[in-house]
C-alpha positions as CSV (number, residue, x, y, z in Angstrom):
1,M,13.3,-4.9,5.4
2,N,10.6,-7.4,4.6
3,Y,7.1,-6.4,5.6
4,N,4.8,-9.0,7.0
5,P,1.1,-8.2,6.7
6,Q,0.3,-10.6,9.5
7,G,0.2,-9.6,13.2
8,D,2.2,-11.3,15.8
9,A,-0.5,-13.9,16.4
10,G,-1.1,-14.5,12.7
11,T,-4.1,-12.2,12.5
12,S,-4.6,-9.6,9.8
13,I,-3.4,-6.1,10.5
14,D,-6.0,-3.4,11.1
15,D,-7.4,-1.3,8.3
16,D,-6.4,1.8,10.3
17,R,-2.8,0.9,10.5
18,V,-0.5,3.3,8.5
19,L,2.1,1.8,6.2
20,S,5.1,3.8,5.3
21,F,5.7,4.4,1.6
22,M,8.4,1.6,1.5
23,Q,6.2,-0.8,3.4
24,W,3.4,-0.1,0.9
25,C,5.8,-0.8,-2.0
26,E,7.0,-4.0,-0.4
27,L,3.5,-5.2,0.4
28,N,2.4,-4.7,-3.2
29,G,5.6,-6.2,-4.7
30,F,7.1,-3.3,-6.5
31,S,10.2,-1.1,-6.2
32,R,10.4,2.4,-4.8
33,S,10.7,3.9,-8.2
34,T,7.6,2.1,-9.5
35,G,5.7,3.2,-6.4
36,Q,6.8,6.8,-7.1
37,R,5.7,6.5,-10.7
38,I,2.3,5.2,-9.7
39,I,1.8,8.1,-7.2
40,S,3.1,10.7,-9.7
41,A,0.6,9.4,-12.3
42,G,-2.3,9.8,-9.8
43,K,-3.0,6.1,-10.0
44,G,-2.2,5.1,-6.4
45,P,-4.2,5.0,-3.2
46,R,-4.8,8.1,-1.2
47,F,-1.8,8.8,1.0
48,I,-1.5,10.6,4.4
49,Q,1.1,13.3,4.9
50,L,2.9,12.0,8.0
51,S,5.5,14.8,8.2
52,E,7.1,17.2,5.8
53,K,9.0,14.5,4.0
54,R,7.0,11.3,4.8
55,I,3.8,9.8,3.5
56,G,1.9,6.8,4.4
57,V,-1.2,4.9,3.5
58,T,-3.7,3.0,5.7
59,V,-4.1,-0.8,5.2
60,G,-7.8,-0.2,4.4
61,E,-7.0,2.3,1.7
62,N,-4.5,0.0,0.2
63,R,-7.1,-2.8,0.2
64,R,-9.6,-0.5,-1.6
65,W,-6.9,0.5,-4.1
66,Q,-6.0,-3.2,-4.8
67,A,-9.7,-4.0,-5.2
68,S,-10.2,-1.2,-7.7
69,R,-7.4,-2.8,-9.8
70,L,-8.9,-6.2,-10.1
71,I,-9.4,-7.4,-13.7
72,E,-11.7,-10.0,-15.2
73,T,-9.9,-12.8,-17.1
74,A,-11.4,-14.7,-20.0
75,A,-12.2,-18.3,-19.0
């Protein structure tokens, strides 16, 4: 399943929308095992417990997490 971060009309998805764990992995371009490793190391975004066995993350939280990982490159 490919996750498209654009809405039907080409608009950005809402910050409050919840992504499943697999959607989060696909959106960020890594495998399920890499996503699990990031979470286990405590280096991922804050997740929401959706049910006993499912977690998710909001689009806004994912954006904040991505912003926290930006690095400066030498020019």
